C-alpha positions as CSV (number, residue, x, y, z in Angstrom):
1,M,34.5,0.4,-2.7
2,D,31.3,-1.6,-2.6
3,E,31.3,-5.4,-1.9
4,F,30.3,-5.9,-5.7
5,C,31.3,-2.7,-7.5
6,D,33.2,0.5,-7.3
7,T,31.6,4.1,-7.0
8,V,32.0,5.2,-10.6
9,S,29.1,7.2,-11.9
10,N,28.3,9.0,-15.1
11,S,26.0,11.5,-13.4
12,S,23.1,10.6,-15.6
13,P,19.9,12.6,-15.9
14,T,17.6,11.6,-13.1
15,W,13.9,10.8,-13.1
16,G,11.7,11.8,-10.0
17,L,8.2,12.5,-8.9
18,L,8.0,15.8,-10.7
19,D,8.9,13.9,-14.0
20,V,6.2,11.3,-13.3
21,L,3.6,14.2,-12.9
22,M,4.9,15.8,-16.2
23,W,4.4,12.6,-18.0
24,K,1.1,11.3,-16.5
25,V,-0.7,14.6,-15.8
26,V,0.4,17.4,-18.0
27,P,-1.0,17.3,-21.5
28,E,1.6,16.9,-24.4
29,P,0.7,20.3,-25.9
30,L,1.9,21.7,-22.7
31,G,5.2,19.8,-22.7
32,G,4.2,16.7,-20.9
33,G,2.7,13.4,-21.7
34,R,4.4,10.6,-23.8
35,A,6.7,13.0,-25.6
36,Y,8.0,14.1,-22.2
37,I,9.2,10.6,-21.2
38,Q,10.5,10.0,-24.6
39,R,12.7,13.1,-24.5
40,F,14.1,11.9,-21.1
41,K,14.9,8.4,-22.5
42,D,16.5,9.9,-25.5
43,A,18.6,12.3,-23.2
44,W,19.6,9.4,-20.9
45,V,20.8,7.2,-23.7
46,V,22.7,10.0,-25.3
47,H,24.3,10.9,-22.1
48,N,25.6,7.3,-21.6
49,K,26.3,6.5,-25.3
50,L,30.1,5.9,-24.6
51,I,29.3,3.6,-21.8
52,I,26.6,1.8,-24.0
53,K,29.0,1.5,-26.9
54,A,31.8,0.2,-24.6
55,A,29.4,-2.6,-23.1
56,A,28.1,-3.6,-26.6
57,L,31.7,-4.1,-27.8
58,K,32.8,-5.8,-24.7
59,Y,30.0,-8.5,-24.9
60,A,29.9,-8.6,-28.7
61,L,26.4,-7.2,-29.0
62,P,24.8,-4.8,-31.4
63,V,25.0,-1.4,-29.9
64,E,21.3,-0.7,-30.9
65,L,20.2,-3.8,-28.9
66,V,21.9,-2.4,-25.7
67,A,20.8,1.1,-26.4
68,G,17.2,-0.1,-27.0
69,V,17.0,-1.9,-23.7
70,C,18.4,1.1,-21.9
71,W,15.8,3.3,-23.7
72,I,12.8,1.1,-22.8
73,E,13.9,0.6,-19.2
74,T,14.8,4.2,-18.1
75,G,12.0,6.4,-16.8
76,G,8.8,5.2,-15.3
77,D,8.7,4.6,-11.6
78,P,11.2,6.8,-9.6
79,N,14.1,4.7,-8.1
80,F,13.0,5.3,-4.4
81,I,9.9,3.2,-5.1
82,D,12.2,0.2,-5.7
83,R,14.0,0.9,-2.6
84,V,10.9,1.1,-0.5
85,A,9.6,-2.2,-2.1
86,F,12.9,-3.9,-1.2
87,E,12.9,-2.8,2.4
88,V,9.3,-3.8,2.9
89,R,9.9,-7.3,1.5
90,A,13.2,-7.6,3.4
91,F,11.3,-6.8,6.6
92,D,8.3,-9.3,5.7
93,H,10.8,-12.0,5.0
94,I,12.3,-11.9,8.6
95,G,11.3,-14.6,11.0
96,N,8.1,-16.7,10.4
97,F,7.8,-17.5,6.7
98,S,4.2,-18.7,7.1
99,T,3.2,-15.1,7.5
100,V,5.0,-13.7,4.5
101,I,2.8,-11.8,2.1
102,T,5.3,-10.2,-0.2
103,N,7.6,-11.4,-3.0
104,P,11.2,-12.2,-1.8
105,P,13.5,-9.1,-1.8
106,S,15.6,-10.8,-4.5
107,K,12.6,-10.2,-7.0
108,T,13.0,-6.5,-6.6
109,S,14.2,-4.6,-9.7
110,F,16.7,-1.9,-9.4
111,G,18.7,0.5,-11.8
112,W,17.9,2.9,-14.5
113,V,18.2,-0.1,-16.8
114,S,15.9,-2.1,-14.6
115,I,17.0,-5.6,-13.7
116,Q,15.8,-8.0,-10.9
117,L,18.3,-8.6,-8.1
118,K,18.0,-12.2,-8.6
119,T,18.7,-11.9,-12.3
120,A,21.7,-9.5,-11.5
121,A,23.1,-12.1,-9.0
122,L,22.9,-14.9,-11.5
123,T,24.5,-12.8,-14.2
124,I,27.6,-12.2,-12.0
125,G,27.9,-15.8,-11.0
126,L,26.3,-15.6,-7.6
127,D,23.4,-17.8,-6.1
128,P,20.7,-15.4,-5.0
129,E,19.3,-18.0,-2.7
130,Q,22.5,-17.9,-0.7
131,M,22.7,-14.1,-0.4
132,N,21.6,-12.4,2.7
133,V,19.6,-9.2,2.8
134,S,22.8,-7.2,3.4
135,Q,24.3,-8.6,0.3
136,L,21.3,-8.1,-1.8
137,R,21.1,-4.4,-0.5
138,S,24.8,-3.9,-1.5
139,L,24.1,-5.3,-5.0
140,S,21.1,-3.0,-5.3
141,Y,23.2,0.1,-4.5
142,C,25.5,-1.1,-7.4
143,L,22.7,-1.3,-9.8
144,E,21.8,2.4,-9.0
145,R,25.1,3.3,-10.3
146,D,24.7,3.9,-14.1
147,V,28.1,2.6,-15.3
148,Y,27.8,-0.7,-13.3
149,N,24.1,-1.0,-14.4
150,I,24.6,-0.6,-18.1
151,D,27.5,-3.1,-18.1
152,L,25.7,-5.7,-16.2
153,A,22.5,-5.3,-18.3
154,A,24.7,-5.9,-21.3
155,K,26.4,-8.9,-19.8
156,H,23.0,-10.3,-19.1
157,L,21.9,-9.7,-22.8
158,R,25.0,-11.7,-23.8
159,M,23.9,-14.5,-21.3
160,L,20.5,-14.5,-23.0
161,A,22.1,-14.8,-26.6
162,D,24.4,-17.7,-25.4
163,H,21.3,-19.4,-23.6
164,D,19.7,-19.8,-27.0
165,G,23.0,-20.8,-28.7
166,F,23.1,-17.7,-31.0
167,T,26.5,-17.5,-32.7
168,S,25.6,-14.3,-34.6
169,I,23.0,-11.7,-33.8
170,G,20.7,-10.3,-36.5
171,L,17.3,-8.8,-36.2
172,D,15.5,-12.1,-35.7
173,E,17.9,-12.9,-32.8
174,V,17.4,-9.4,-31.3
175,R,13.6,-10.0,-31.3
176,V,14.2,-13.2,-29.0
177,I,17.0,-11.7,-26.9
178,G,14.8,-8.6,-26.2
179,A,11.9,-10.9,-25.4
180,R,14.0,-12.9,-22.9
181,Y,15.2,-9.7,-21.1
182,N,11.5,-9.0,-20.4
183,R,10.3,-12.6,-19.9
184,G,13.3,-14.5,-18.6
185,M,15.2,-17.7,-19.4
186,A,12.7,-20.2,-18.0
187,L,10.5,-20.3,-21.2
188,S,11.4,-22.6,-24.1
189,L,12.5,-20.7,-27.3
190,D,9.3,-21.7,-29.0
191,K,7.3,-20.2,-26.2
192,I,9.4,-17.0,-26.3
193,K,8.6,-16.7,-30.0
194,E,4.9,-16.6,-29.3
195,N,5.4,-13.2,-27.8
196,T,8.4,-11.0,-28.8
197,R,6.8,-7.6,-28.4
198,Y,9.7,-6.2,-26.3
199,G,12.3,-7.3,-29.0
200,D,10.0,-6.2,-31.9
201,F,9.9,-2.8,-30.4
202,I,13.8,-2.6,-30.5
203,V,13.8,-3.8,-34.1
204,R,11.0,-1.3,-35.1
205,N,13.2,1.7,-33.5
206,W,16.4,0.4,-34.7
207,L,17.3,3.5,-36.7
208,R,16.3,5.6,-33.7
209,F,18.7,3.9,-31.4
210,S,21.4,4.0,-34.1
211,R,21.0,7.7,-34.3
212,L,21.2,8.2,-30.7
213,M,24.5,6.5,-30.6
214,M,26.1,8.7,-33.2
């Protein structure tokens, strides 16, 4: 049992350096490229569809919204890169703060459904400024467990919906919630509406995400 979560895993498909090479180097006609990473994203979401559905129901969210965020965030950089970044930042922030050259460890993102440690901490009701490196590390390991990761991401989406006072969630609200997942809660609603590309992508691919949940 971890300090913040249990050890339940759904044994999701994993994404490593070989996958990055297939995506970035191998041409699409040879099985790589953009189609390669999209196939991985589809497979990851389908593998976790029961967990995604449960999280959407738990937090009263459209399942396509949760699935869309999962689809966007999975793949990309392998998880070990986040781990290295965290440990470098943790070491840099020991001792004399006048010599610090990196972001705080709490600004490192973790999980297949990528989310900053700071954001994750706030989502579960903790103050990230009061957490030590050991506690942040413990939370980071939780975020690398797919079941916990998906549930926390959905809980954060619910928090974002509540932040703007949405009593129901249609496609216009999805655009805003998606944009906030990418851009945060600090910006005003008017500022968020100036750039909702993240949420727009979810809306444009709504049918795709719906089919993946079937």
